ROLOMI-366870 format. One record per residue (C-alpha): residue in three letters; x, y, z; residue number from 1. Coordinates in Angstrom, 1 decimal. Example, Ala and Ser with C-alpha at 12.3 -4.5 7.8 and 13.67 -1.06 7.14 Angstrom:
BEGIN
{aa: ALA px: 12.3 py: -4.5 pz: 7.8 i: 1}
{aa: SER px: 13.7 py: -1.1 pz: 7.1 i: 2}
This chain:
BEGIN
{aa: MET px: -12.7 py: -38.7 pz: -3.5 i: 1}
{aa: GLY px: -11.1 py: -40.5 pz: -0.6 i: 2}
{aa: VAL px: -11.1 py: -39.2 pz: 3.0 i: 3}
{aa: SER px: -7.4 py: -38.4 pz: 2.9 i: 4}
{aa: GLU px: -7.6 py: -36.4 pz: -0.3 i: 5}
{aa: ARG px: -10.7 py: -34.5 pz: 1.0 i: 6}
{aa: LYS px: -8.9 py: -33.6 pz: 4.2 i: 7}
{aa: LYS px: -5.9 py: -32.3 pz: 2.2 i: 8}
{aa: ARG px: -8.2 py: -30.1 pz: 0.1 i: 9}
{aa: GLU px: -10.0 py: -28.8 pz: 3.1 i: 10}
{aa: PHE px: -6.7 py: -28.1 pz: 4.8 i: 11}
{aa: ALA px: -5.4 py: -26.2 pz: 1.8 i: 12}
{aa: GLN px: -8.7 py: -24.2 pz: 1.5 i: 13}
{aa: ARG px: -8.6 py: -23.3 pz: 5.1 i: 14}
{aa: GLU px: -5.0 py: -22.0 pz: 4.7 i: 15}
{aa: THR px: -6.1 py: -19.9 pz: 1.8 i: 16}
{aa: ASP px: -9.0 py: -18.6 pz: 3.8 i: 17}
{aa: ILE px: -6.7 py: -17.6 pz: 6.6 i: 18}
{aa: LEU px: -4.4 py: -15.8 pz: 4.3 i: 19}
{aa: HIS px: -7.3 py: -13.9 pz: 2.6 i: 20}
{aa: CYS px: -8.8 py: -13.0 pz: 5.9 i: 21}
{aa: ALA px: -5.5 py: -11.7 pz: 7.3 i: 22}
{aa: ILE px: -4.9 py: -9.6 pz: 4.2 i: 23}
{aa: GLU px: -8.4 py: -8.1 pz: 4.4 i: 24}
{aa: LEU px: -7.8 py: -7.2 pz: 8.1 i: 25}
{aa: PHE px: -4.4 py: -5.8 pz: 7.3 i: 26}
{aa: ARG px: -6.0 py: -3.5 pz: 4.7 i: 27}
{aa: THR px: -8.0 py: -1.7 pz: 7.3 i: 28}
{aa: LYS px: -5.6 py: -2.0 pz: 10.3 i: 29}
{aa: HIS px: -1.9 py: -2.0 pz: 10.6 i: 30}
{aa: PRO px: -0.6 py: -5.6 pz: 10.8 i: 31}
{aa: SER px: 0.9 py: -4.9 pz: 14.2 i: 32}
{aa: LEU px: -2.6 py: -4.2 pz: 15.5 i: 33}
{aa: VAL px: -4.1 py: -7.4 pz: 14.3 i: 34}
{aa: LYS px: -4.0 py: -10.5 pz: 16.5 i: 35}
{aa: MET px: -4.4 py: -14.1 pz: 15.6 i: 36}
{aa: ASP px: -7.5 py: -14.1 pz: 17.7 i: 37}
{aa: ASP px: -9.0 py: -11.4 pz: 15.4 i: 38}
{aa: ILE px: -8.4 py: -13.7 pz: 12.4 i: 39}
{aa: ALA px: -9.8 py: -16.7 pz: 14.2 i: 40}
{aa: LYS px: -12.9 py: -14.8 pz: 15.3 i: 41}
{aa: GLN px: -13.5 py: -13.5 pz: 11.7 i: 42}
{aa: LEU px: -13.3 py: -17.1 pz: 10.3 i: 43}
{aa: GLU px: -15.1 py: -18.6 pz: 13.3 i: 44}
{aa: ILE px: -12.3 py: -21.1 pz: 14.0 i: 45}
{aa: GLY px: -10.1 py: -21.7 pz: 17.0 i: 46}
{aa: ARG px: -6.8 py: -19.8 pz: 17.2 i: 47}
{aa: GLY px: -5.1 py: -23.2 pz: 17.6 i: 48}
{aa: THR px: -6.4 py: -24.1 pz: 14.1 i: 49}
{aa: ILE px: -4.4 py: -21.2 pz: 12.6 i: 50}
{aa: TYR px: -1.2 py: -22.5 pz: 14.2 i: 51}
{aa: LEU px: -1.7 py: -25.8 pz: 12.4 i: 52}
{aa: HIS px: -0.9 py: -23.7 pz: 9.2 i: 53}
{aa: PHE px: 1.4 py: -21.0 pz: 10.4 i: 54}
{aa: LYS px: 4.0 py: -21.1 pz: 13.2 i: 55}
{aa: SER px: 3.3 py: -17.5 pz: 14.2 i: 56}
{aa: LYS px: 1.8 py: -14.3 pz: 13.0 i: 57}
{aa: ASP px: 5.3 py: -13.5 pz: 11.7 i: 58}
{aa: ASP px: 5.1 py: -16.7 pz: 9.7 i: 59}
{aa: LEU px: 1.8 py: -15.6 pz: 8.3 i: 60}
{aa: MET px: 3.1 py: -12.2 pz: 7.4 i: 61}
{aa: ALA px: 6.1 py: -13.7 pz: 5.8 i: 62}
{aa: ARG px: 3.9 py: -15.9 pz: 3.6 i: 63}
{aa: ILE px: 1.9 py: -12.8 pz: 2.5 i: 64}
{aa: GLN px: 5.2 py: -11.0 pz: 1.6 i: 65}
{aa: TYR px: 6.5 py: -14.1 pz: -0.2 i: 66}
{aa: GLU px: 3.4 py: -14.6 pz: -2.4 i: 67}
{aa: ASP px: 3.5 py: -10.9 pz: -3.3 i: 68}
{aa: TYR px: 7.2 py: -11.3 pz: -4.4 i: 69}
{aa: VAL px: 6.2 py: -14.4 pz: -6.5 i: 70}
{aa: ARG px: 3.5 py: -12.3 pz: -8.3 i: 71}
{aa: LEU px: 6.1 py: -9.6 pz: -8.9 i: 72}
{aa: ARG px: 8.6 py: -12.0 pz: -10.4 i: 73}
{aa: ALA px: 6.0 py: -13.4 pz: -12.7 i: 74}
{aa: ARG px: 5.5 py: -9.9 pz: -14.1 i: 75}
{aa: LEU px: 9.2 py: -9.2 pz: -14.3 i: 76}
{aa: GLU px: 9.8 py: -12.4 pz: -16.3 i: 77}
{aa: LYS px: 7.7 py: -11.1 pz: -19.1 i: 78}
{aa: ALA px: 10.4 py: -8.5 pz: -19.8 i: 79}
{aa: PHE px: 12.4 py: -11.3 pz: -21.4 i: 80}
{aa: ASP px: 10.0 py: -11.4 pz: -24.3 i: 81}
{aa: GLU px: 11.8 py: -8.4 pz: -25.6 i: 82}
{aa: GLN px: 15.0 py: -8.6 pz: -27.7 i: 83}
{aa: THR px: 17.0 py: -5.5 pz: -26.5 i: 84}
{aa: ALA px: 18.2 py: -4.4 pz: -23.1 i: 85}
{aa: ILE px: 16.4 py: -1.1 pz: -23.4 i: 86}
{aa: GLU px: 13.0 py: -2.7 pz: -24.1 i: 87}
{aa: MET px: 13.6 py: -5.3 pz: -21.4 i: 88}
{aa: SER px: 14.4 py: -2.5 pz: -19.0 i: 89}
{aa: ARG px: 11.3 py: -0.5 pz: -20.0 i: 90}
{aa: LYS px: 9.1 py: -3.6 pz: -19.7 i: 91}
{aa: ALA px: 10.6 py: -4.5 pz: -16.3 i: 92}
{aa: ILE px: 10.1 py: -1.0 pz: -15.0 i: 93}
{aa: ARG px: 6.5 py: -0.9 pz: -16.1 i: 94}
{aa: ALA px: 5.9 py: -4.4 pz: -14.7 i: 95}
{aa: TYR px: 7.2 py: -3.3 pz: -11.3 i: 96}
{aa: ILE px: 5.2 py: -0.1 pz: -11.3 i: 97}
{aa: ASP px: 2.0 py: -1.9 pz: -12.4 i: 98}
{aa: HIS px: 2.6 py: -4.4 pz: -9.6 i: 99}
{aa: CYS px: 2.8 py: -1.7 pz: -7.0 i: 100}
{aa: LEU px: 0.1 py: 0.6 pz: -8.2 i: 101}
{aa: GLY px: -2.2 py: -1.9 pz: -9.8 i: 102}
{aa: ASP px: -3.4 py: -3.1 pz: -6.4 i: 103}
{aa: ARG px: -2.0 py: -0.4 pz: -4.0 i: 104}
{aa: HIS px: -3.6 py: -1.9 pz: -0.9 i: 105}
{aa: MET px: -2.0 py: -5.3 pz: -1.5 i: 106}
{aa: TYR px: 1.4 py: -3.7 pz: -2.1 i: 107}
{aa: ILE px: 1.1 py: -1.7 pz: 1.1 i: 108}
{aa: VAL px: 0.0 py: -4.7 pz: 3.1 i: 109}
{aa: ALA px: 2.8 py: -6.9 pz: 1.8 i: 110}
{aa: LYS px: 5.3 py: -4.1 pz: 2.5 i: 111}
{aa: GLN px: 4.0 py: -3.6 pz: 6.0 i: 112}
{aa: CYS px: 4.2 py: -7.3 pz: 6.6 i: 113}
{aa: GLY px: 7.8 py: -7.4 pz: 5.5 i: 114}
{aa: VAL px: 8.8 py: -4.4 pz: 7.6 i: 115}
{aa: ASN px: 7.1 py: -5.6 pz: 10.8 i: 116}
{aa: LEU px: 7.8 py: -9.3 pz: 10.8 i: 117}
{aa: ASN px: 10.4 py: -10.8 pz: 13.2 i: 118}
{aa: ILE px: 12.4 py: -13.2 pz: 11.0 i: 119}
{aa: ASP px: 13.4 py: -15.2 pz: 14.1 i: 120}
{aa: ASN px: 9.7 py: -16.2 pz: 14.5 i: 121}
{aa: VAL px: 9.4 py: -17.4 pz: 10.9 i: 122}
{aa: SER px: 9.6 py: -21.1 pz: 10.1 i: 123}
{aa: ASP px: 12.8 py: -22.5 pz: 8.5 i: 124}
{aa: ASP px: 10.9 py: -23.4 pz: 5.3 i: 125}
{aa: MET px: 9.4 py: -20.0 pz: 5.0 i: 126}
{aa: ARG px: 12.8 py: -18.3 pz: 5.5 i: 127}
{aa: ARG px: 14.3 py: -20.5 pz: 2.8 i: 128}
{aa: LEU px: 11.5 py: -19.6 pz: 0.4 i: 129}
{aa: LEU px: 12.0 py: -15.9 pz: 1.0 i: 130}
{aa: THR px: 15.8 py: -16.2 pz: 0.4 i: 131}
{aa: GLU px: 15.3 py: -18.3 pz: -2.8 i: 132}
{aa: GLU px: 12.7 py: -15.8 pz: -4.1 i: 133}
{aa: ARG px: 15.0 py: -12.9 pz: -3.5 i: 134}
{aa: THR px: 17.8 py: -14.7 pz: -5.4 i: 135}
{aa: ASN px: 15.3 py: -15.4 pz: -8.3 i: 136}
{aa: ARG px: 14.4 py: -11.7 pz: -8.5 i: 137}
{aa: LEU px: 18.1 py: -10.6 pz: -8.4 i: 138}
{aa: THR px: 18.9 py: -13.1 pz: -11.2 i: 139}
{aa: LEU px: 16.3 py: -11.5 pz: -13.4 i: 140}
{aa: LEU px: 17.7 py: -8.0 pz: -12.9 i: 141}
{aa: GLU px: 21.2 py: -9.3 pz: -13.4 i: 142}
{aa: LYS px: 20.2 py: -10.7 pz: -16.8 i: 143}
{aa: ILE px: 18.9 py: -7.3 pz: -17.9 i: 144}
{aa: TYR px: 22.0 py: -5.6 pz: -16.7 i: 145}
{aa: LYS px: 24.3 py: -8.1 pz: -18.5 i: 146}
{aa: GLN px: 22.3 py: -7.7 pz: -21.7 i: 147}
{aa: ALA px: 22.8 py: -4.0 pz: -21.5 i: 148}
{aa: LYS px: 26.5 py: -4.4 pz: -20.8 i: 149}
{aa: LEU px: 26.7 py: -6.7 pz: -23.8 i: 150}
{aa: GLU px: 25.2 py: -4.0 pz: -26.0 i: 151}
{aa: ASN px: 27.7 py: -1.4 pz: -24.5 i: 152}
{aa: LEU px: 24.8 py: 0.6 pz: -23.0 i: 153}
{aa: ILE px: 26.0 py: 0.7 pz: -19.4 i: 154}
{aa: ASN px: 28.9 py: 1.8 pz: -17.3 i: 155}
{aa: SER px: 31.5 py: -0.5 pz: -15.7 i: 156}
{aa: ARG px: 30.7 py: 0.1 pz: -12.0 i: 157}
{aa: GLY px: 29.5 py: -3.4 pz: -11.5 i: 158}
{aa: THR px: 26.2 py: -5.3 pz: -11.5 i: 159}
{aa: TYR px: 25.0 py: -4.8 pz: -7.9 i: 160}
{aa: PRO px: 25.7 py: -1.0 pz: -7.6 i: 161}
{aa: ASN px: 23.9 py: -0.3 pz: -10.9 i: 162}
{aa: VAL px: 21.0 py: -2.7 pz: -10.2 i: 163}
{aa: ALA px: 20.6 py: -1.4 pz: -6.6 i: 164}
{aa: VAL px: 20.6 py: 2.3 pz: -7.6 i: 165}
{aa: ALA px: 18.1 py: 1.7 pz: -10.4 i: 166}
{aa: TRP px: 15.8 py: -0.4 pz: -8.1 i: 167}
{aa: GLY px: 16.0 py: 2.2 pz: -5.4 i: 168}
{aa: MET px: 15.1 py: 5.0 pz: -7.8 i: 169}
{aa: ILE px: 12.1 py: 3.2 pz: -9.1 i: 170}
{aa: ARG px: 10.9 py: 2.1 pz: -5.7 i: 171}
{aa: GLY px: 11.3 py: 5.6 pz: -4.4 i: 172}
{aa: ALA px: 9.4 py: 7.0 pz: -7.4 i: 173}
{aa: VAL px: 6.5 py: 4.6 pz: -6.6 i: 174}
{aa: GLU px: 6.5 py: 5.6 pz: -3.0 i: 175}
{aa: VAL px: 6.1 py: 9.2 pz: -4.0 i: 176}
{aa: ILE px: 2.7 py: 8.3 pz: -5.6 i: 177}
{aa: LEU px: 1.6 py: 6.0 pz: -2.8 i: 178}
{aa: ASP px: 2.5 py: 8.5 pz: -0.1 i: 179}
{aa: GLY px: 0.7 py: 11.3 pz: -1.9 i: 180}
{aa: HIS px: 3.7 py: 13.6 pz: -2.2 i: 181}
{aa: PHE px: 3.3 py: 16.3 pz: -4.9 i: 182}
{aa: GLN px: -0.3 py: 15.3 pz: -5.2 i: 183}
{aa: ASN px: -1.2 py: 18.8 pz: -6.5 i: 184}
{aa: GLU px: 1.8 py: 19.1 pz: -8.7 i: 185}
{aa: ILE px: 1.7 py: 15.7 pz: -10.5 i: 186}
{aa: LYS px: -1.2 py: 16.2 pz: -12.8 i: 187}
{aa: SER px: -0.7 py: 13.1 pz: -15.0 i: 188}
{aa: GLU px: 0.5 py: 9.8 pz: -13.6 i: 189}
{aa: LYS px: 1.4 py: 8.6 pz: -17.1 i: 190}
{aa: ALA px: 3.6 py: 11.6 pz: -17.6 i: 191}
{aa: TYR px: 5.2 py: 10.9 pz: -14.3 i: 192}
{aa: LEU px: 5.9 py: 7.3 pz: -15.2 i: 193}
{aa: ASP px: 7.4 py: 8.5 pz: -18.5 i: 194}
{aa: THR px: 9.7 py: 10.8 pz: -16.5 i: 195}
{aa: ILE px: 10.9 py: 7.9 pz: -14.4 i: 196}
{aa: GLU px: 12.0 py: 6.1 pz: -17.5 i: 197}
{aa: HIS px: 13.7 py: 9.2 pz: -18.9 i: 198}
{aa: VAL px: 15.7 py: 10.0 pz: -15.7 i: 199}
{aa: LEU px: 16.7 py: 6.3 pz: -15.4 i: 200}
{aa: PHE px: 17.9 py: 6.0 pz: -19.0 i: 201}
{aa: TYR px: 19.3 py: 9.5 pz: -19.8 i: 202}
{aa: GLY px: 19.9 py: 11.1 pz: -16.4 i: 203}
{aa: LEU px: 18.4 py: 14.2 pz: -14.8 i: 204}
{aa: PHE px: 20.0 py: 16.7 pz: -17.1 i: 205}
{aa: SER px: 19.9 py: 16.8 pz: -20.9 i: 206}
{aa: GLY px: 23.7 py: 17.3 pz: -21.1 i: 207}
{aa: GLY px: 24.4 py: 14.0 pz: -19.3 i: 208}
{aa: ASN px: 26.3 py: 11.2 pz: -20.9 i: 209}
{aa: LYS px: 23.7 py: 8.7 pz: -22.3 i: 210}
{aa: GLY px: 26.2 py: 5.9 pz: -21.8 i: 211}
{aa: GLU px: 26.2 py: 6.5 pz: -18.1 i: 212}
{aa: THR px: 22.7 py: 5.0 pz: -17.5 i: 213}
């Protein structure tokens, strides 16, 4: 291995180490309370070394959020192994829930990073990646919606209103679990997840119009 190649690998490894260290610190302390000095001290490197990899702490937090979004999209893409809109939707819902609840600490860290970062302090490249990734996720959800419309399973209120409402309901249902609401009342997480699907597909009341999902 040449010197140039070795340096590139060392640089990449150090960047990975910085990300992992930041995530571990964010697991125990809110991101707003962690300083770049804390990360540098933990890794026994100079703070200036971190800035060789990330423009700012906001840039670092944006990268954590971005990589979490990429992992989520990889899960959502598996929904397209199914043939019907209903099965695609079910698989996408479960993929999202598994992503959030499978590693709850990572989901919370990524969410806190997104909420607390100042986008003006994020590098242009990172901002572009975040925008592109959001577009990629929306494209996946649009495909499921269009398939459902093709099968005459959905209303005519438009792609974004329907996708936004469904996404908001699922995300809110996940937050109920993560925040510990109804902790005593929800005895079975599986039953709760089944209920999420039922309400999304058939409405809250049994007399509702099944076509209005």
